[in-house]
matplotlib code that plots the C-alpha trace (Angstrom):
import matplotlib.pyplot as plt

x = [42.6, 39.8, 39.0, 35.6, 33.7, 29.9, 27.9, 24.5, 23.2, 19.7, 18.5, 21.0, 24.0, 23.6, 22.8, 25.8, 28.0, 26.0, 27.3, 30.7, 31.1, 29.8, 31.9, 35.1, 36.2, 39.1, 37.1, 36.6, 33.5, 33.0, 28.9, 28.9, 26.0, 24.9, 22.4, 23.5, 20.6, 21.2, 18.7, 17.5, 14.2, 13.1, 13.3, 12.2, 10.3, 8.0, 4.9, 5.0, 2.1, 3.7, 5.4, 6.0, 7.8, 9.6, 10.8, 13.2, 15.5, 16.0, 17.5, 19.7, 20.9, 22.2, 24.5, 25.4, 26.4, 29.0, 32.6, 33.7, 31.0, 31.3, 28.5, 29.8, 26.9, 26.9, 29.5, 28.4, 30.2, 30.8, 29.9, 30.5, 31.7, 34.2, 35.2, 34.8, 38.6, 39.7, 37.4, 38.8, 42.0, 41.5, 39.7, 40.0, 36.6, 34.0, 30.5, 27.5, 24.2, 22.7, 19.4, 17.1, 16.8, 15.2, 11.3, 9.9, 8.0, 4.7, 6.1, 3.1, 2.1, 1.4, 3.5, 5.2, 2.5, 1.9, 0.1, 1.7, 4.4, 6.7, 4.8, 8.2, 8.8, 5.4, 6.6, 9.9, 8.0, 5.9, 9.0, 11.2, 13.6, 16.0, 16.1, 12.3, 10.3, 6.8, 5.5, 2.4, 0.6, -2.7, -3.1, -6.4, -6.9, -10.4, -9.5, -6.5, -5.5, -2.7, -1.8, 0.1, -0.9, 1.8, 2.6, 4.3, 0.6, -1.4, 0.8, -0.1, -3.6, -3.6, -1.7, -4.2, -7.2, -5.8, -7.2, -4.5, -5.8, -4.8, -1.2, -0.4, 0.9, 3.6, 6.7, 6.0, 7.2, 4.8, 4.6, 3.2, 0.9, -0.5, -0.8, -2.7, -4.7, -6.1, -6.1, -9.6, -9.1, -12.2, -11.5, -8.9, -8.7, -5.9, -5.4, -3.9, -3.8, -3.8, -6.6, -6.5, -5.0, -1.8, -1.6, 1.7, 0.2, -0.1, -2.9, -2.1, -1.4, -4.5, -6.7, -5.5, -8.0, -10.6, -9.8, -9.9, -12.3, -14.6, -13.7, -15.3, -13.8, -15.1, -14.2, -16.1, -17.5, -17.1, -13.3, -12.4, -14.3, -12.1, -9.7, -10.4, -8.7, -11.1, -14.0, -11.9, -9.6, -9.3, -6.0, -4.2, -1.3, -2.5, -1.5, -3.2, -6.4, -6.1, -6.1, -8.9, -11.3, -10.3, -11.5, -14.6, -15.8, -15.6, -17.0, -19.8, -20.1, -19.9, -22.9, -25.1, -24.9, -23.0, -24.7, -21.5, -21.8, -23.0, -22.9, -22.3, -18.2, -16.2, -13.7, -13.8, -11.2, -12.3, -10.1, -9.9, -8.3, -8.3, -7.1, -4.1, -3.0, -2.4, -2.4, -2.8, -5.1, -4.4, -6.8, -5.9, -2.4, -1.9, -3.1, -7.1, -7.7, -6.2, -7.1, -6.7, -7.5, -9.6, -7.5, -7.8, -5.7, -4.1, -3.6, -0.2, 0.0, -0.5, -2.8, -3.8, -5.8, -9.2, -9.2, -12.3, -11.3, -12.1, -11.6, -11.0, -11.2, -7.9, -6.2, -3.3, -1.7, 0.7, 2.6, 3.8, 4.5, 8.4, 11.9, 14.9, 18.9, 21.0, 24.8, 27.1, 30.4, 32.9, 30.6, 29.7, 25.9, 22.7, 20.7, 18.0, 17.5, 18.6, 21.4, 25.1, 26.4, 27.6, 28.6, 27.1, 28.0, 31.2, 31.1, 31.8, 32.9, 33.2, 33.3, 36.0, 35.4, 36.6, 38.8, 37.6, 34.2, 30.5, 26.8, 24.3, 20.1, 18.6, 21.7, 22.2, 18.9, 16.6, 13.7, 12.3, 11.1, 10.7, 12.9, 13.8, 14.8, 18.0, 19.6, 20.4, 20.8, 23.9, 25.0, 26.1, 27.9, 29.8, 30.7, 32.0, 33.9, 35.5, 36.2, 38.4, 40.0, 43.7, 43.3, 42.1, 44.3, 47.5, 46.0, 48.1, 45.8, 47.7, 47.8, 46.1, 42.1, 40.3, 38.5, 41.8, 41.8, 37.9, 38.3, 41.1, 38.4, 36.8, 33.8, 33.1, 31.2, 28.2, 29.5, 27.1, 27.3, 26.1, 23.6, 22.4, 22.2, 19.8, 17.7, 17.3, 16.7, 13.7, 12.1, 12.6, 10.6, 8.0, 7.5, 7.5, 4.9, 2.7, 3.5, 5.9, 9.1, 9.0, 11.5, 13.8, 12.9, 16.0, 19.5, 20.4, 18.5, 19.9, 23.3, 23.0, 21.5, 24.6, 27.5, 25.7, 25.8, 29.7, 31.1]
y = [35.8, 37.7, 41.2, 42.1, 44.9, 44.6, 47.9, 47.9, 46.6, 45.3, 41.8, 40.8, 42.4, 40.5, 37.3, 38.3, 38.2, 35.4, 33.2, 34.4, 33.5, 30.7, 29.2, 30.8, 30.3, 33.3, 36.3, 39.6, 41.4, 45.4, 45.8, 49.3, 51.5, 55.2, 55.7, 55.0, 52.1, 48.4, 46.6, 48.7, 48.1, 45.6, 49.0, 51.5, 49.9, 47.5, 48.9, 49.3, 47.4, 44.6, 43.3, 39.4, 40.9, 43.8, 40.6, 39.4, 41.9, 39.6, 37.5, 40.1, 41.2, 37.9, 38.2, 41.5, 40.6, 37.7, 38.0, 38.3, 41.0, 44.5, 47.1, 50.8, 52.7, 56.3, 55.8, 56.6, 55.1, 57.3, 60.9, 62.9, 60.1, 57.0, 57.2, 53.6, 53.2, 53.9, 51.0, 48.7, 49.4, 49.1, 45.4, 42.0, 42.1, 44.2, 43.4, 46.0, 44.9, 48.5, 47.8, 49.9, 53.2, 54.9, 55.2, 54.5, 57.1, 57.4, 59.7, 62.0, 65.5, 66.4, 63.8, 66.2, 68.4, 69.4, 66.4, 63.6, 61.2, 58.4, 55.8, 55.2, 58.3, 57.9, 55.1, 56.6, 59.5, 57.0, 55.1, 57.5, 57.7, 60.5, 61.6, 62.1, 65.4, 65.7, 66.6, 67.3, 63.8, 63.8, 67.8, 68.7, 65.4, 64.1, 61.1, 59.6, 57.7, 54.8, 53.8, 50.4, 46.7, 45.2, 44.9, 48.5, 49.9, 47.9, 48.8, 52.6, 52.0, 50.2, 53.3, 55.6, 53.6, 52.5, 54.8, 56.3, 54.1, 50.8, 52.7, 53.8, 50.9, 50.5, 52.1, 54.9, 57.9, 60.7, 63.5, 60.8, 59.2, 62.7, 63.7, 60.3, 60.8, 64.3, 63.0, 63.3, 60.9, 58.6, 57.7, 55.4, 54.3, 51.8, 51.2, 48.9, 48.9, 45.4, 42.9, 40.9, 38.0, 39.9, 41.9, 41.9, 41.8, 38.8, 37.2, 37.6, 41.2, 41.8, 39.9, 42.8, 45.2, 43.3, 43.3, 46.8, 48.0, 50.5, 50.1, 48.9, 47.4, 47.1, 45.8, 47.1, 43.5, 45.4, 46.0, 42.8, 41.2, 42.8, 39.7, 36.7, 35.0, 36.3, 34.9, 31.5, 31.2, 27.6, 27.6, 30.5, 29.4, 29.1, 32.4, 34.1, 32.3, 33.4, 36.6, 36.7, 35.4, 37.7, 40.5, 38.1, 38.6, 42.3, 42.5, 40.9, 43.2, 46.0, 44.6, 44.0, 40.3, 40.6, 43.0, 43.5, 47.0, 49.2, 53.0, 52.4, 52.4, 55.7, 54.6, 53.5, 51.3, 50.8, 48.5, 49.6, 47.6, 48.1, 51.7, 53.4, 56.4, 59.3, 62.7, 64.1, 67.0, 70.2, 71.9, 75.2, 74.8, 71.3, 67.9, 67.4, 64.3, 61.8, 60.9, 57.5, 55.6, 52.4, 49.5, 45.5, 42.5, 42.6, 38.9, 38.9, 39.6, 42.9, 45.7, 48.3, 51.8, 51.9, 55.3, 55.9, 58.4, 58.4, 61.0, 60.1, 63.0, 63.3, 65.5, 62.8, 60.6, 57.9, 56.6, 52.7, 51.4, 49.9, 50.4, 51.2, 50.6, 54.1, 53.2, 53.0, 55.1, 53.7, 50.5, 49.5, 50.0, 48.5, 51.7, 49.9, 46.9, 49.4, 46.6, 46.2, 43.9, 40.8, 37.0, 35.1, 38.2, 39.4, 42.7, 42.5, 45.4, 45.6, 42.0, 41.5, 40.6, 43.1, 41.9, 42.1, 43.7, 41.5, 42.5, 40.8, 41.7, 43.9, 45.9, 42.6, 41.0, 44.1, 44.7, 41.1, 38.1, 38.4, 39.0, 35.3, 35.7, 37.6, 34.5, 32.0, 35.7, 36.2, 32.5, 32.5, 36.2, 34.5, 31.4, 33.4, 35.4, 32.3, 30.6, 33.6, 33.8, 32.4, 35.4, 38.3, 37.0, 38.3, 41.8, 44.6, 45.3, 47.2, 46.0, 47.7, 48.3, 50.1, 51.8, 54.1, 54.9, 55.8, 58.0, 60.3, 60.5, 62.1, 59.4, 58.5, 55.4, 54.5, 51.2, 48.2, 50.1, 53.3, 51.4, 49.9, 53.5, 54.2, 51.9, 52.4, 55.9, 54.8, 52.3, 55.6, 57.4, 55.2, 55.1, 58.9, 59.1, 56.5, 54.0, 51.2, 51.9, 54.8, 55.6, 59.0, 60.6, 62.5, 62.4, 64.7, 62.9, 59.0, 60.8, 62.4, 58.9, 56.7, 59.4, 59.3, 55.3, 55.5, 57.7]
z = [14.4, 12.6, 13.2, 11.5, 11.5, 10.9, 10.1, 11.3, 14.1, 13.5, 12.4, 9.5, 11.6, 14.6, 12.4, 10.8, 14.1, 15.8, 12.7, 12.7, 16.4, 16.2, 13.3, 14.1, 17.7, 17.8, 15.5, 17.2, 16.4, 16.5, 15.4, 14.6, 14.2, 13.0, 16.3, 19.6, 20.3, 18.7, 16.6, 13.9, 12.6, 15.9, 17.7, 14.8, 12.5, 14.8, 15.8, 19.4, 20.3, 18.7, 21.5, 21.1, 17.7, 19.5, 22.1, 19.7, 21.1, 23.7, 21.1, 19.7, 23.0, 23.6, 20.6, 21.6, 24.6, 23.8, 25.2, 21.6, 20.4, 21.2, 20.0, 19.1, 18.8, 17.7, 15.2, 11.4, 8.2, 5.3, 4.9, 8.1, 9.5, 9.5, 5.9, 4.9, 3.8, 7.5, 8.5, 5.4, 7.2, 10.5, 10.4, 8.5, 6.7, 7.2, 6.6, 5.4, 7.0, 6.4, 5.3, 2.7, 4.1, 1.2, 0.6, -2.8, -4.8, -6.2, -8.7, -8.9, -9.0, -5.7, -3.8, -1.9, -0.7, 3.2, 4.8, 2.4, 4.2, 3.4, 5.6, 6.8, 8.5, 10.7, 11.7, 12.8, 14.4, 16.8, 17.5, 18.4, 15.7, 17.1, 13.6, 13.4, 13.4, 14.8, 11.3, 13.0, 11.5, 12.4, 13.5, 11.7, 10.0, 9.5, 6.7, 6.2, 3.0, 3.3, -0.4, 0.0, 0.8, 2.8, 6.8, 7.4, 5.7, 8.1, 11.1, 10.4, 10.4, 13.1, 15.2, 13.7, 14.6, 17.8, 21.3, 23.6, 26.3, 24.2, 23.5, 26.8, 27.6, 25.5, 24.9, 22.0, 22.7, 25.2, 22.4, 20.0, 21.9, 23.5, 19.5, 18.5, 21.6, 20.6, 17.2, 14.9, 12.6, 12.0, 8.2, 7.1, 3.7, 2.8, -0.9, -3.2, -7.5, -7.0, -5.9, -2.3, -3.5, -4.6, -1.1, 0.6, 4.1, 6.6, 7.4, 11.2, 10.7, 8.5, 11.1, 13.8, 12.5, 12.9, 16.2, 17.2, 19.5, 18.4, 14.5, 11.6, 8.9, 5.4, 2.0, -1.6, -2.4, -6.2, -6.2, -4.4, -7.2, -10.0, -8.7, -10.5, -7.6, -5.1, -7.5, -6.8, -4.2, -4.5, -6.4, -4.1, -2.2, 1.7, 2.8, 0.1, 0.4, 4.0, 3.2, 0.6, 2.9, 5.8, 3.0, 1.6, 5.8, 5.5, 2.0, 3.7, 5.9, 3.6, 1.5, 4.3, 4.2, 7.6, 10.3, 12.8, 14.6, 11.9, 12.8, 16.2, 15.4, 16.1, 13.5, 10.4, 8.2, 4.5, 2.6, -1.2, -4.7, -7.9, -7.2, -8.8, -7.3, -10.1, -8.5, -5.2, -5.0, -3.1, -0.6, 1.1, 0.1, 1.6, 0.6, 0.5, -1.8, -3.6, -7.1, -8.5, -11.3, -11.4, -12.6, -14.0, -14.4, -17.4, -17.5, -16.5, -13.0, -13.1, -14.0, -16.4, -16.1, -17.5, -17.8, -14.9, -11.7, -8.4, -5.7, -2.1, 0.5, 2.8, 5.0, 5.6, 3.1, 4.2, 1.2, 2.2, -1.5, -0.7, 0.7, -1.4, -0.6, -0.3, -1.7, 1.0, 0.6, -1.6, -2.6, -6.3, -6.2, -8.7, -9.1, -10.6, -7.8, -4.8, -3.6, -3.7, -6.6, -4.6, -5.2, -2.0, 0.0, -1.3, -3.1, -6.8, -8.8, -12.2, -12.4, -9.6, -6.1, -4.2, -1.3, 2.5, 2.2, 2.1, 2.3, 3.9, 4.7, 2.1, 1.0, 0.0, -1.5, -1.6, 1.1, 1.1, 3.5, 6.8, 10.1, 10.3, 6.3, 7.8, 8.9, 6.2, 4.3, 7.1, 7.2, 3.4, 3.5, 7.0, 4.7, 2.2, 4.1, 6.3, 3.4, 2.6, 5.7, 4.7, 2.4, 5.2, 7.6, 6.1, 5.2, 7.0, 9.5, 12.5, 15.5, 18.8, 19.1, 16.4, 19.2, 19.5, 15.9, 15.8, 18.5, 16.7, 14.1, 16.7, 17.4, 20.7, 20.7, 22.4, 24.3, 25.8, 29.0, 27.8, 25.9, 29.1, 30.8, 28.2, 28.9, 32.3, 31.6, 29.6, 32.3, 34.9, 32.1, 31.7, 36.0, 36.1, 33.1, 34.9, 32.3, 31.7, 29.8, 27.5, 24.8, 24.7, 21.4, 20.7, 20.2, 23.0, 25.7, 24.7, 24.3, 27.8, 29.5, 27.9, 28.9, 32.5, 32.3, 31.4, 34.1]

ax = plt.figure().add_subplot(projection="3d")
ax.plot(x, y, z, "-o")
ax.set_aspect("equal")
plt.show()
């Protein structure tokens, strides 16, 4: 019987556990997570108003409730937690599904001014991640600039533009809801260095901006037209062509060809293209504007600067230019790509496979694809692991429950009963506030609820 540790309980970790128990009738899987709550970015990265995507938690729950799968939350692996080499000794195999936890940087002067934040920190705050701090994101801000053209950028734009009444029916933590309700952000610029045909957002996400009440969406027709594919989108893939068509509609509104709701909307979203950030400018000790250089296509799919510049006022800047993996303790790491070198999921060091250590998800392939992309990725890794089963089963793994050894390290995991207690506490909090479910936003309240459910 193989005993496998899966590090990470997001989609890639859950799909790895699911594939293991489906393909091997005797394998036992412990799914470990640093947080006391499962589901990874489905819980802490999907916007609270995206109920359909968040409902994926139901499918992941089924995996974690399987009789041969055990969830162990509150178990950090690496510095300050369970040493990676101990984990390797306790299990026949360890699969790291730890995602890409760091943000890519712009690399421009002023990036770290007060009021400039990675978009993921803003997302963590309104998603009640226990490590998130209230940075006063919207306090005193009238205009926001969101740098990036992916789905995360669209999410944060949408949350900034939504009213409190629309968000009160979500599981957003109460403090974030109140702060957004009191905020005065009325103008939001979403800015990309390339054209609309090269943007990474999906059409569904993009169209949601146009459905926001009391909000006007505009695109600059001259900027959009710098993209050759914008002028003739017929040769584009279907998804990119749909994006261009949506932008065309908003560009027409901006040029006056479509009246829409001119002057009556309380909030305005502006889509800006072919602008590359070169500096964040300070005003009164914090960010006050972003300086951009105009770009044009270089003929090879990229862009080049023109030497022409523009400043956009902003008291809030959210940088959404991608994720980056962080090296797991004891594993080789490709710093250029932010991934762990592997061969079909088997970790590789200096050209040789590391026995019993595997990767799946973003730490394996980089931050690409959608949630469903993790399923075939996990299956490939599990196929490799089970092909190695004969070798793995012969490893000198101690008998008994690994939980005993974890507790000896001073770790008291949150088991499934503790997680269910957190869910009940969040439902009770929602009822007390006259809302539905409201997330517990900090370590103390999460662990207090988990311990109450474990007694």
